[in-house]
Structure formats: C-alpha cells, structure tokens
C-alpha positions in Angstrom: 0.0 0.0 0.0 1.2 3.5 -0.8 0.4 6.7 0.9 0.9 10.4 0.1 3.1 12.2 2.6 1.9 15.8 2.8 1.9 18.1 5.9 -1.3 17.6 7.9 -2.7 21.2 8.1 -6.2 22.1 9.0 -8.7 21.3 6.3 -12.0 23.1 5.5 -13.6 19.8 4.7 -12.7 16.1 5.3 -14.6 13.2 3.8 -14.3 9.5 3.0 -16.1 7.0 0.9 -15.9 4.6 -2.1 -14.3 5.8 -5.3 -15.4 4.7 -8.8 -14.2 5.1 -12.4 -17.3 6.4 -14.2 -18.0 6.1 -17.9 -21.0 8.2 -18.8 -23.0 8.0 -22.0 -25.4 10.8 -22.9 -27.9 11.6 -25.6 -29.3 8.1 -26.0 -32.1 7.8 -28.5 -33.5 4.7 -26.7 -32.6 2.4 -23.9 -30.4 -0.6 -24.9 -32.4 -3.8 -25.6 -31.0 -7.3 -25.9 -29.4 -7.9 -29.3 -29.3 -4.2 -30.2 -26.6 -1.5 -30.3 -27.4 2.1 -29.4 -25.1 5.0 -30.3 -24.8 7.8 -27.8 -24.3 11.4 -28.7 -21.8 12.0 -25.9 -19.4 10.2 -23.6 -17.2 11.1 -20.8 -14.9 9.3 -18.2 -14.2 10.6 -14.8 -13.7 9.8 -11.1 -17.1 9.1 -9.4 -18.5 8.2 -6.1 -17.0 10.2 -3.3 -15.0 12.1 -5.9 -18.2 14.0 -6.8 -18.3 15.6 -3.4 -14.6 16.2 -3.1 -14.2 17.9 -6.5 -17.4 20.0 -6.0 -16.0 21.3 -2.6 -12.5 21.9 -3.9 -13.8 23.9 -6.9 -15.7 26.2 -4.5 -12.5 27.0 -2.7 -12.6 24.6 0.2 -9.4 23.0 1.2 -10.6 19.4 0.9 -9.2 16.2 2.2 -10.3 12.8 0.9 -9.7 9.3 2.3 -10.4 6.7 -0.4 -9.1 3.5 -1.7 -7.5 3.5 -5.2 -6.9 0.5 -7.4 -3.3 -0.1 -8.7 -4.5 -0.1 -12.3 -4.5 2.7 -14.9 -7.9 3.9 -13.8 -6.7 4.3 -10.2 -3.4 6.0 -11.2 -5.3 8.4 -13.5 -7.9 9.2 -10.9 -5.2 9.9 -8.2 -3.3 12.2 -10.5 -6.4 14.1 -11.6 -7.7 14.6 -8.1 -4.4 15.6 -6.5 -2.8 17.5 -9.4 -5.7 19.1 -11.2 -8.4 19.4 -8.5 -5.9 20.1 -5.6 -7.5 17.6 -3.2 -5.4 16.4 -0.2 -5.0 12.7 -0.5 -2.8 12.2 2.5 -5.2 9.6 4.0 -6.0 7.9 0.7 -4.1 4.7 -0.3 -3.4 2.7 -3.4 -3.9 -1.1 -2.8 -1.8 -3.5 -4.8 -3.7 -6.2 -6.5 -7.0 -4.4 -6.1 -8.7 -3.0 -9.2 -10.8 0.1 -9.4 -14.6 -0.1 -9.2 -16.1 0.8 -12.6 -19.6 2.3 -13.2 -21.2 2.7 -16.7 -23.9 5.4 -16.5 -26.6 5.8 -19.2 -28.1 9.3 -18.9 -31.5 9.6 -20.6 -34.6 11.8 -20.2 -33.3 13.6 -17.1 -32.4 10.4 -15.2 -29.8 7.7 -15.4 -29.3 3.9 -15.2 -26.0 2.5 -13.9 -24.1 -0.8 -14.1 -21.3 -1.2 -11.6 -18.6 -3.8 -10.9 -16.2 -3.6 -7.9 -15.1 -5.2 -4.7 -15.1 -3.8 -1.1 -12.0 -1.9 -0.1 -9.5 -4.2 1.6 -9.6 -2.3 4.9 -12.3 -0.7 7.1 -12.9 3.1 7.1 -11.3 3.3 10.5 -8.2 1.6 9.3 -8.0 3.8 6.2 -8.5 7.1 8.1 -6.7 6.5 11.3 -7.2 9.6 13.4 -9.3 12.1 11.4 -7.3 15.3 10.5 -8.2 18.7 11.9 -11.1 20.1 9.8 -13.7 22.9 10.0 -16.3 20.5 8.6 -16.7 16.8 7.8 -19.2 15.0 5.5 -20.3 11.5 6.6 -23.0 8.9 5.9 -25.2 7.9 8.8 -25.4 4.3 7.6 -22.7 2.0 9.0 -22.0 -0.7 6.4 -19.3 -2.4 8.4 -20.9 -2.1 11.8 -18.0 0.0 13.1 -18.4 3.0 15.4 -18.5 6.0 13.0 -15.1 7.6 12.4 -16.5 11.1 12.5 -17.4 10.7 16.2 -13.7 11.3 16.9 -14.4 15.0 16.3 -16.6 14.9 19.3 -18.2 18.2 20.4 -15.3 20.3 19.0 -15.2 22.9 16.3 -15.7 20.5 13.4 -19.2 20.7 11.9 -20.5 17.3 10.8 -22.8 17.3 7.8 -24.6 14.0 7.5 -26.3 12.3 4.6 -28.0 9.0 3.8 -28.0 7.0 0.6 -30.8 5.1 -1.0 -32.0 2.2 1.1 -32.2 -0.8 -1.4 -34.4 -2.7 1.1 -36.8 0.3 1.2 -37.4 -0.4 4.9 -36.1 3.0 5.8 -35.3 2.0 9.4 -35.6 5.1 11.6 -32.7 3.7 13.7 -30.4 4.9 11.0 -31.0 8.4 12.3 -29.9 7.5 15.8 -26.7 9.5 15.6 -28.3 12.6 14.1 -28.3 14.6 17.3 -24.4 14.4 17.3 -24.3 16.1 13.9 -24.6 19.8 12.9 -26.5 19.2 9.7 -28.6 16.6 7.8 -29.1 16.9 4.0 -31.5 14.3 2.7 -33.7 14.5 -0.4 -37.4 14.7 0.0 -37.9 11.0 -0.7 -35.4 10.0 2.0 -36.7 12.5 4.5 -40.3 11.5 4.2 -39.4 7.8 4.3 -37.3 7.9 7.4 -39.8 10.2 9.3 -42.9 8.4 8.1 -44.4 11.6 6.8 -46.4 12.6 3.7 -44.8 16.0 2.8 -41.3 17.4 2.6 -42.4 20.2 5.0 -43.6 17.8 7.7 -40.5 15.7 7.3 -38.4 18.9 7.8 -40.3 19.7 10.9 -39.6 16.3 12.4 -35.9 16.4 11.4 -35.4 19.9 12.8 -36.1 18.5 16.3 -33.0 16.2 16.0 -30.3 18.3 14.3 -29.5 22.1 14.3 -29.5 22.5 10.5 -32.0 20.4 8.6 -32.2 20.7 4.9 -34.6 18.8 2.5 -34.0 19.0 -1.2 -36.9 18.7 -3.6 -35.3 18.3 -7.0 -36.5 20.7 -9.5 -38.9 22.2 -6.9 -36.0 23.7 -4.9 -35.2 23.2 -1.2 -36.4 24.0 2.3 -34.4 24.3 5.5 -34.4 25.2 9.2 -31.3 26.3 11.1 -31.8 26.3 14.9 -28.3 27.7 15.4 -29.4 31.0 13.7 -33.2 30.8 14.2 -33.8 30.9 10.4 -36.1 29.1 8.1 -36.1 29.3 4.3 -37.6 27.9 1.2 -36.3 28.5 -2.3 -37.5 27.5 -5.8 -35.5 25.5 -8.2 -33.9 26.9 -11.3 -35.3 25.8 -14.7 -32.5 24.2 -16.7 -32.0 21.7 -19.4 -30.8 18.7 -17.3 -28.4 16.5 -19.3 -27.1 14.2 -16.5 -28.3 14.4 -12.8 -25.3 12.3 -11.5 -23.8 14.0 -8.5 -26.4 16.8 -8.2 -27.0 16.1 -4.6 -23.2 16.1 -3.9 -22.8 19.5 -5.5 -25.7 20.8 -3.5 -24.1 19.6 -0.3 -20.8 21.2 -1.2 -22.6 24.5 -1.7 -24.3 24.2 1.7 -21.0 23.5 3.4 -19.4 26.5 1.7 -22.2 28.8 2.7 -22.4 27.5 6.3 -18.6 27.9 6.8 -18.8 31.4 5.4 -21.8 32.2 7.7 -24.1 33.3 5.0 -27.9 33.7 5.7 -29.8 30.5 5.3 -31.7 31.6 2.2 -28.5 32.6 0.5 -27.0 29.2 1.3 -30.0 27.4 -0.2 -30.0 29.6 -3.3 -26.3 29.1 -3.8 -26.4 25.3 -3.3 -29.4 25.1 -5.7 -27.5 27.1 -8.3 -24.4 25.0 -8.1 -26.6 21.8 -8.5 -28.4 23.3 -11.5 -25.2 24.3 -13.2 -23.8 20.8 -12.7 -26.7 18.8 -14.3 -26.4 20.7 -17.6 -23.1 18.8 -18.2 -22.5 15.1 -18.1 -20.6 13.4 -15.3 -20.7 13.9 -11.6 -17.3 15.2 -10.4 -16.1 17.1 -13.5 -19.5 18.7 -14.1 -19.2 20.5 -10.7 -19.0 24.3 -11.2 -16.2 26.4 -10.0 -16.4 30.1 -9.2 -15.6 30.9 -12.9 -18.7 29.0 -14.0 -20.8 30.8 -11.4 -19.5 34.1 -12.7 -20.2 33.0 -16.3 -23.9 32.3 -15.3 -24.4 35.4 -13.2 -23.4 38.1 -15.6 -25.8 37.0 -18.4 -28.5 36.4 -15.8 -28.4 40.0 -14.7 -28.4 41.2 -18.3 -31.6 39.1 -19.0 -33.5 40.7 -16.2 -34.6 43.8 -18.1 -38.2 43.3 -19.5 -38.6 39.7 -18.3 -40.4 39.1 -15.0 -39.0 35.6 -14.4 -35.4 36.7 -15.1 -35.9 39.8 -13.0 -37.0 37.6 -10.1 -34.0 35.4 -10.5 -31.6 38.4 -10.6 -33.2 39.8 -7.4 -32.9 36.6 -5.5 -29.3 36.1 -6.5 -28.2 39.7 -6.0 -25.9 38.6 -3.2 -23.7 37.0 -5.8 -22.4 40.4 -6.9 -20.1 40.8 -3.9 -19.2 37.1 -3.9 -18.0 36.8 -7.5 -16.0 40.0 -7.1 -14.3 38.5 -4.1 -13.7 35.1 -5.8 -12.6 36.5 -9.2 -8.9 35.9 -8.4 -9.6 32.1 -8.0 -12.1 31.6 -10.8 -11.8 27.9 -11.3 -13.9 26.4 -14.1 -15.1 22.8 -14.7 -12.9 20.4 -16.7 -13.4 18.1 -19.6 -14.5 14.6 -18.7 -12.0 12.5 -20.6 -9.7 9.7 -19.6 -6.1 10.6 -20.2 -3.4 8.7 -22.1 -1.4 6.1 -20.1 1.7 8.2 -20.8 0.1 11.1 -18.9 -0.7 8.8 -16.0 2.8 7.6 -15.9 4.1 11.1 -15.9 2.0 12.0 -12.8 2.9 8.6 -11.1 
C-alpha cells in the first residue's frame, strides 16, 4: 500500500467513501435492448462516487481532504493524478492497494435520469483503518449508515469545532429504518432529499419531514429536486424555502453532492440560510447541464459566467428579474472570488503516458 506524505494542516472539509471510475453515455435515443446496439451522442470518463463531493467542494475554494481506496490499475493512477494535481485535493489519507482493481460504473443518462451498471469489490480495509485519526477540519461530511458495523469515524471529532454534515444513501431494502438516524443529534446538519426525508420520518410531505428532522439536528435541509429546497437552522433561528432553477438537465449524476458542497461552503462562510440554499441550488443546477458527476461540478468561474448574463436578461422579463433579485448577493461574492475563478474540466480519460508522468 502507498500513501501520500503531505503536511497535515487544517482542512476546510474532510470526507471519505468509495471511489469509482465512471463512464457516462449521454444523448441516448433509446434504452439498450437485448441484441441491439445504441449509439450515444456524448461520452465522458471521470472519477465518481465520493470524488463527486470532493471535487465540488474543492472547486468552490474549500481546502478538501479525501480518504479513499485507489486501485493499482491505470484507472486508479489516473484518478489519483487528476484529483491531486488538477483538483488540488489532499489525498494524504488515501491509499493505493496493490492487486485491487478500481470499481467501474457505466452510467446511461437519458430523459433527465440515469441507469447504472457497476462492478467492484469492497475496499480491503475498514474506514477506520483507512482514516486512522481524522485530520483537523472545519467540517466533515459523513454517511449515517454503518456498512461495516463500526463506530462512525466522525465521532472522533466529538463536540469540538468541526461541523459534521450527515447524509444517507438510497435504502435498497426500502425499509427506511428510523434507527439509521440515531446518531443525528451528534451532527450539525442533515441533508436528505425529499424521498429519503419522508421515508425515514414516516411523513407525507417534505415540509412535515423537515419539521420532524429539525427536532433532531440544528441544521435540517430537505432538497426537492426541480422544486427547490427547504431548511431550518436552529443555530441561527432561520427558516427558508427557495424555488429550483429551470435548466435543461443533461445528467443528474452528483447533483446532490454538488448541493451539499454548496451548503457546506455557505455555512462555513456564515451566509444567511436563504442565500446558502440559493447558492447550493444554483451549483446543483449548473452541474446537471453537463455530463458526469465530479467534473461537471462548477467552480467560481462557472458561477461568474452564469451570473453576468442572468443580470443582463432581467430587463423586461419578470421571471429573469425575479432570479436576478434573488441572486443579487452574488455580486459581492463573485468579485471576491474572481482571483480564483476555477472552471469545470473536460470529462476525458487521459493517455497512459500522462498517467505515468504523474505517477
């Protein structure tokens, strides 16, 4: 096993999870059927899984640390070089495992949704063995589900200054056991989508689910897809509800991860709750207009590129004027971030010679 040896300085965000090599096909005229061949209009290859969150956070200017297992194949070497060199993610607690291949996912994006085929094997060590002692960080992102039965690694942060943002994945059993939320009072924030929130709280509306969750965690956020998001922040006494942005969604992969990165950014910057929701919703909307999860995540350059035309369209159009009014807070932000105007990258697997150069 190999490990990067970088100085362990305080991070803005630390996270861990499974990494995948994603191959995404877009513009499918029909779903593949047995005995047929379907030609796609577009294709991209990129790091997926936990890389979606890590890249999204790093592009928004957060010093991000990632603990993940990498295969010792070309996919793994390329993903490591891209995340560390291009995306500036701290991989000090990540490892390359000899004789263990990268997990691969093929994603078929069609009609605003996607289907996926995945092959891979569990990482050879537990999360606890991979991470060791979590590094100092202003925030951490963690899953409430415990796949290996271990005590959650993020509990090491205790009641200190690290804000723990929790999420849950889709429950394949669809039992939605409320016991999964047992550790929620130890967290600062919970960011489920409306399906997850209603299922775990046994409620019928996102608003009722939010009310139940806000009794368990200071910052409760429920995303509603194209309908926007709602939230309650007990630490500031705020409640907010924002509409979604109308966009031509090409690939929804990683949209929730990009939203979470936006919420972490706004919370660490101590923005008002409504601005945090609007910003996270904008980041998510910008990402789904491009294929791929991690490399579709917007940087401040992409946000600037959206905001200037959005202001220009506001004259004489009520809907555009409403959008410009809601997002008026971006004026000061984009001016402040102009010196670090990162933009999204192309989703293309590099040549082996490029991988060898970085290795």
